N, C-alpha and C positions, 0 to 999 in steps of 0.2 A: 693603758693596757688593762684588760679585764681578764678574769679567770672564771668564766661561768661553769656551773656544775656540769659534769659530763652527761648526766642523765637528761638534762634539758638541751644539750648541745652535742649530738653524736659526733660532730666533726672534731670535738675536743679530744677524742681518742687518738687522733694523729699526734698529739703532743705528749702522749704517754709512751715510755719505752717498752719494748717487748719484755715479757717476763724472762727471768733467768732460766737456764736449762734445769730440768727436773732434779738432778742430783743436788744442785745448789739450793733449790727451793726446799728440798727435804732436809738439808742441813739447817736451814733457817727454822723450819718447823720444830725439829728436835731441840735445837738450841733455845728457842722461845719456850718450849715446854719445860726444859730444865730450869730456866730462869724463873718461870712461873711458880715452881715449887721451892724456890729459895736457894738453888745452887748458885754459888758465886762465880758465874761464867762471864767471861769477857767484861771484866770490870773496867769502868772508866773513871778512875779516881787518881789524883796526882801521886799519892803515896805508893800505890801498887805499881804504877808505871815507872816511877823512879827506882823502886826496888828491883823491878825486872831488868831495867836498863843497867843498873849497877852490877847485877849478877852476870849479865851477858858480857860486861866489860871486865870481868874478873875481879870485881870488888873495888874498882876505882871509884873515887868519890869527889874528885876535884872538878867542879863545873866551870871554873874560870870566872871571868867577869863578862858583863854585857847581858843583854836580854836572854832569858830562858824561862825562868820560873813564872814571871807574870804572864807572858803569852801562853805558857802551858796551862796555867789556871783558867785563863779565859777560854782557851780552846776546849778543855775538858767540859767546862760548864755549857758552852755552846753546843757541843756534841750531845751532851746528855739532855739538854732542855729544848733544843731546836731542830736537831737533825733527823729525828724520827727514824732511828737506825734499826735495821734488822739485826739478827744475831751475827750474820756474816759482816755486816757493816761495823758492828761494834768490834769485832776481831780485827778487821782491816785497819780501823782507826787506831785501836790500841797497839797493834803491831807497828804501825808507822811511827807512833810517838815513842815506843820503846826503842825502835831502831835509831831514831834521832838522838835519844838519850845516850845510848851506847856509843854512837858515833862521836858525839861531843866529848864524852869522857875519854875515849881513846885518842882523839885528836890532841887534846890538851896534854895527855900523858906522853904522846909522841914528841911534842915540842920540848918537854922536860927531859926526855930520854935522849933526844937528838937536838941539842941546842943549835946545831948548824941550820936547822930549818928556820929559826927566827932571824937569820941573817940573809936569807934568800931575797934578792931584789926581784920583785914580780915583773915579769916581762910585759912590755907595752900591750895593753889589751885593746882589741876591737870588741865593742859591746853593742849587740843588737837589742834595741829597746822598743821596737814597734809593738803594736797591739797584737793580740792573739789572732791566729788565722790569717796572717798577712804575708806568708811566705818566709817568716823568720826562722822556722825550723829547717827548711830546705836550704836557706841561705847559710845558716850556721854549719850544717853538715857539708855544704859545698866549700866554704872557706876553710873548714877543718881538714879538707883533703890535702892541703899544702903540707908536705912532709916536714917542713921546718917549724910549723906552728904548734900550738898546744891548745887543747880543748878538754874540758872535763868529760870523760867518757861515762856512759851509762853505768857501767859496773863499778868504777872507782868513785863516782858520786854517791852511789847507794851504799858503798862500804869502803870508805877512804883509808882506813887504817888496817895494816901498816902502810907507810908511804909507798906508792907504786914505784917500781924500779925497772926502767927500760932496758937495763943490762941483763935482766933475767930472761932467758930464752924459753923457759918452761911456761906453759899456759897457766895463767893465774886462776886458781880455783874460784875466785870471786866472779869471774866471767860466767861460769856455768851456773852459779847460784842466781845471778841476775837474770840469765836467760830463762831459768826455771820459773822465776817470779813473773816474767813477761808472758810465758806460756800459760800460766794460770789466768792471766787477764784475758788471753785469747779464748780460753775455755768458758769463762764467765760471760764475756760480751764479745762474741765473734766478729761483730761489725766494727770494733774499735780501730783496727788497722786501716780501715778505709779513711778514717779521720786523722790518725796520727801514727807515724811509724814507731815501731818498738824494736830496738836493737841494742844489746848490751855494749857493743863496741862503737856505736855512734855517739856524737856529741850530746851532752845533756844540759838541761836548763839550769840557771843559777838558783832557781827556787828550790831545787833539791839540796843545794848547799846551804841556803838560808834556813831550810827546815831544821838544821842542826842548832839554830837559835830558837827553834819552835816558832818560826815566823815564815809562813809560806802561803801564797795565794792558792796553791794547789789544794789546800784543805777545803777552801770554799768552792773550788771547781768540782771537787769530788764529794763533798758533803754540804748540806745546807747549814752553814754556820755564820749567819749574818752578823751577829754581835762580835764574833771574833774578827771578821773581816773589817768591821767598822774600826776596830783598833788599828789594823794595818793602815787604813786610810788616814786616820786622824790622830792617833796617839802613840804610834810605835817609835821606839828609839832606833831609827834607821842607822845612825852613826855607829852604834854598838853592833848592829846586825852586819853592816858592811865591813866593819873592822874584822869581825870573825870570818866573814867571807874572804877577805884578803889573806888572813892567816891560813885558810884552807888552800888557797892558790899557792902560797909558799910551800905548804905541805905536799901538794901534788907535783909541784915543779921541782922540788929538791933533787930527786933522782930521775926525773923525766922532764928535762928542760925543753924549751923551744924559743924561737926568736920573738914570738908574740902570742898572746892568748886570743882565742875566739870564744866569746861569752854571749849569753842570750837569755833574756826573759822580759816580757812586757811589764812584769812587776816593778822593774827599775823605774818606770815612769812615776811611781808613787813617791820616789825620793831621788829624782834625777840630779838635783843639786848635790846631795850627799854622795852619790856615785861619782860625780865629776870631781868633788873634793877628795874623795878617797883614792881615786886613780887620776892624778893630774895629767898623765900622759895619754889617757884613754882617747880613742877615736870612737865616736858614737854614731852608729848606723840606725836610722829610724825608718822602719818599714811602714808603708801606708797602703790602705785599701778602703774602698767604700765601706763606711762604718755600719751600714745596714747589713752588708754581707758579713762583716766581722761579727756583729751581734748575733745574727741568725746562725752562722756556722758554729760560733762558740757556744751558743745555747744548745745546739744539737749535741756538741761534744760533752758539755757539762751534764746534760740530761742523761746521756748514756753512762757517763762515769758514776753519777749518783745512783743509777739503777743497781749498781753492784752492792750498794750498802743500805738501800732503803726500798721498801715496797710502796712508798708514798711520794713518788716523783711525778711532777707535772711540768712539762716544758714551758707552759705559760707562766708559771710561777718563777721558773728559772730565768726566763727572758725579762719579766717584770723587775726582777732584782738586778740582773747583770747590765741591762741597758744603761741605767743612770750611773752605775759604777764605772762602766767603760768610758762614758762621757767625762766623769769626774777625773779619771786617770789621765785622759788626753789633756784636759784643762790644766791639771797640775804641771804636766810636762811643758805645755805651751807657756805657762807663766814663768817657768825657769828660763826657757830659751828667750823669751821676750824681755827678760829683766836686764839684759845687757851685761850680766856678770860673767858670761862665758863667751869666748869668741865663736862666731859661726863656723870658723874653719874646723872646729872640733866635731861638727855634725855633717853627716851625709844622709840626705833624704832619698829613699828608694821607693818607688811605686811598684806595687805587685805586678802590674801589667808589664813593666820593664823587665823584671826578673823572668817572667814567663816568655816574653818575646825575644830577649837577648841577654841571657845570663852571663855570657862572657863579657859583654860590654859593661854590665854592672860590676863584675869583679874587677875589671881593669880600672874603672873609675874609683873604686874603693881603694885599691892598692896605690893608685896615683895620689889620691887626696891625702892618704895617711903615710906617705913616704915609704912604702914597702916595695920590695923587689918581687915581681911576679915572674917566676922562672918556668921554664918549659915543663919540668917534671910535675910542678903543681898544676898547671893547666891540663896536662894529660890526665892526671888523677881526677881532676874535677870533671873532665869530659866523660871519663869512664863512669863516674858516680852518677852523672845526670842521665846517661844512657841506661844505667841499671835501675834508675828510680824515676821512670817516666810517670807523669801525673796519672793517677787512676790505676796504677799497676795492681793494687790490692782491691780494686772495686771502686765504684763511683760513690762519693759522699753526697747524697741527695737530701735537700731540705728546702723549705720555703718559709718566708716570714709569716704567712697566714697560718701555717701549721702550729706556730708558737704564739699566736695572738699578737704578733708584732705589727703595729700600724705604721706603714712605711712613711707617709707624710709626717706623722708625729716624730718619728725617729730622725728623719732628714732635718727637721727643725732643731731637734735636740743637739745634733752634731754639727750644726751649721757653721759655727766658728772654726771648728777643726777642718771641715772640708774646704771652706773658703781660704783658710790660712795656708793650706798646702795644695790647693787647686786639685782636689780629688774628684774624679768623675764618678757618677753613679753607674753601677753595673746593672745589667739586666737581671 
């Protein structure tokens, strides 16, 4: 992949996202002016982030054990030195890290305040671990329609403390706060809903929970932080991260139980063995799709996300970085599965085309494989959800490999072992 200069290659303009609306560009301009004259605006340093998180948590200071400070240090350095952030980007990144700091402090305090949480037996999870853009989001939302199951909802993953209580019939104020945050994303990048649904009450990805260990691939999707993501790929203490992930499920399940969890993120492929060891009863659903479509679609999504926080986003650079990372992620997961350490009965492989063509058949096979009862009320709720969320309801997500400098034959060869292993057909 190459990234020729735009001036010598007018077609390269296709790889650049549209500018933000005028009001947000004005905020960036005023913020940049303030920083240029020495005002301490949108600071990206560990100490101020920790202090702000502690203030929001009411003075709590117990961070517990496990990863947090090391990935925070790496993330701050990568944001400052590599991400080329605008003023808004600095604020978005800072706010996200402060939110994770507050969440961690409050979660640990809740466990001490309510020791019953520590005794919760996490219900059997179904964990969707396919790559991005493979139908994993719609599958999680679909399976989460079962009224007996449990899934982390958008609002409770964003603000998990105090523990959600299903006996409380009053609307939780956290729902409105989450919806307001999602509305701001709509204003900044109106095309985002074409690529990814936003709903405070829908199921949320595990990477929002692991962010409370300051470990989340979402940071590299939203900002250019390659050094930080290198740590996730090769140096991260995933056992500590997933132990805290499990503690958060205990927290969410305590007053809002279910027969089983429905979880999801492609990030789990980086530590599939640790996930399997942390949740010995888990059923793993692996969603598959043509990796060229995966890489192109995810490049388009990441390019748009990064445009919220930087004025220097080039989709060709995004693709050149993410293509080998996606291949590495698939390779790590295949090595775990091929090791023989875990029985194949723990895995269900789902191809994207099967979900699109016969979602009910896919759901029935998943329930059958993992010994769950598929009741009529669950199927009825799933059917209503699928009718209300037909593909393209918010507009068509259009993209091409050429737009991002993705050479299709090169990428087909890069992903050859993956496509051969799972008999994945190329899409047009």
